Wavefront OBJ file of the C-alpha trace (Angstrom):
o trace
v 0.017 0.061 0.079
v 1.276 3.537 -1.056
v 0.946 6.061 1.272
v 0.815 9.865 1.162
v 3.621 12.058 2.990
v 0.691 13.334 5.132
v -0.474 9.560 5.897
v 3.166 9.026 7.098
v 3.243 11.779 9.197
v 0.201 10.851 10.711
v 1.428 7.262 11.416
v 4.535 8.578 13.106
v 2.738 10.821 14.868
v 0.372 8.067 16.426
v 3.616 6.284 17.184
v 5.579 8.915 18.874
v 2.530 8.821 21.338
v 3.084 4.928 21.941
v 5.411 2.934 24.539
v 5.877 0.425 21.867
v 9.198 -0.264 19.876
v 8.745 0.769 16.234
v 9.385 -2.967 15.120
v 5.883 -3.899 17.082
v 4.266 -0.705 15.963
v 5.220 -1.618 12.518
v 3.982 -5.166 12.637
v 0.887 -4.680 14.057
v 0.207 -2.324 10.906
v 2.021 -4.384 8.204
v 4.692 -1.936 7.487
v 8.124 -2.539 6.733
v 10.228 -1.433 9.775
v 13.231 0.138 7.219
v 10.372 1.840 5.024
v 8.912 3.476 8.370
v 12.171 4.464 9.710
v 13.246 6.326 6.526
v 10.084 8.198 6.505
v 10.462 9.239 10.028
v 13.748 10.382 9.250
v 12.734 11.966 5.893
v 10.010 14.212 7.560
v 12.355 15.338 10.407
v 15.213 16.329 7.805
v 13.617 17.657 4.976
v 11.011 20.767 4.702
v 7.385 20.174 4.466
v 5.717 20.758 1.125
v 4.674 24.173 0.053
v 1.089 25.130 0.856
v -1.225 27.422 -0.893
v -2.901 30.138 1.195
v -6.286 28.402 0.893
v -5.213 25.372 2.127
v -4.240 26.601 5.642
v -6.971 26.686 7.847
v -7.134 28.712 11.377
v -8.590 27.353 14.458
v -9.779 29.513 17.165
v -8.168 28.215 20.523
v -8.672 29.301 24.222
v -5.396 30.108 26.053
v -5.321 29.593 29.794
v -2.358 30.399 31.616
v -1.851 27.468 33.983
v 0.992 29.361 36.222
v 3.645 32.045 36.564
v 6.314 31.029 34.101
v 6.938 28.997 31.421
v 9.242 26.449 32.301
v 11.314 23.738 30.391
v 8.343 21.355 31.895
v 5.677 23.492 30.533
v 2.634 21.842 28.509
v -0.076 23.016 26.050
v -3.408 21.545 26.288
v -5.130 21.159 22.815
v -8.838 20.008 23.048
v -10.879 18.676 20.164
v -14.269 17.613 21.116
v -13.906 15.405 24.305
v -10.193 14.974 23.608
v -7.463 16.626 25.194
v -3.924 16.730 23.853
v -1.157 17.758 26.039
v 2.442 18.221 24.598
v 5.721 19.944 26.156
v 6.590 23.398 24.907
v 8.646 23.090 22.313
v 7.491 19.825 20.839
v 7.614 20.213 16.631
v 4.865 21.832 15.431
v 4.617 20.019 12.469
v 4.273 16.828 14.601
v 1.434 18.101 16.797
v -0.363 19.742 13.416
v -0.260 16.489 12.101
v -1.556 14.990 14.915
v -4.370 17.787 15.667
v -5.351 17.107 12.037
v -5.735 13.274 12.499
v -7.796 13.615 15.663
v -10.267 16.040 13.771
v -10.838 13.564 10.942
v -11.030 10.449 13.551
l 1 2 3 4 5 6 7 8 9 10 11 12 13 14 15 16 17 18 19 20 21 22 23 24 25 26 27 28 29 30 31 32 33 34 35 36 37 38 39 40 41 42 43 44 45 46 47 48 49 50 51 52 53 54 55 56 57 58 59 60 61 62 63 64 65 66 67 68 69 70 71 72 73 74 75 76 77 78 79 80 81 82 83 84 85 86 87 88 89 90 91 92 93 94 95 96 97 98 99 100 101 102 103 104 105 106
C-alpha cells in the first residue's frame, strides 16, 4: 500500500504517542520497519511541502495560563471535542499539527 506524505506523518505522530517499539508498531500495521524508519527520518530532515494560502485553516483556541512562568516542563493543552492532548512546550509544530489533523478526522 502506497501512502502519502501526510499519511506517513499521521502514522509517525501516532507512533510518537505510544510506548511501543517501532518494530511492534510497524508489525501490527503491516508496515516495513525500514520504510517506516526512512519516512521518520525524511519527515524530520526535509522541509514540508509548500502550502497554498487556501490550504491553511485557522483554528480558534482559548489560551489559559496554568502558572506564573513557562519552564522546560511546561505543557500546552489542545482540546478537540471530548479529547484533550497535552504536549510539552517545544515539541515540533509539524508533529502537533499532524496529530491535531488526525484527531479532527477520526
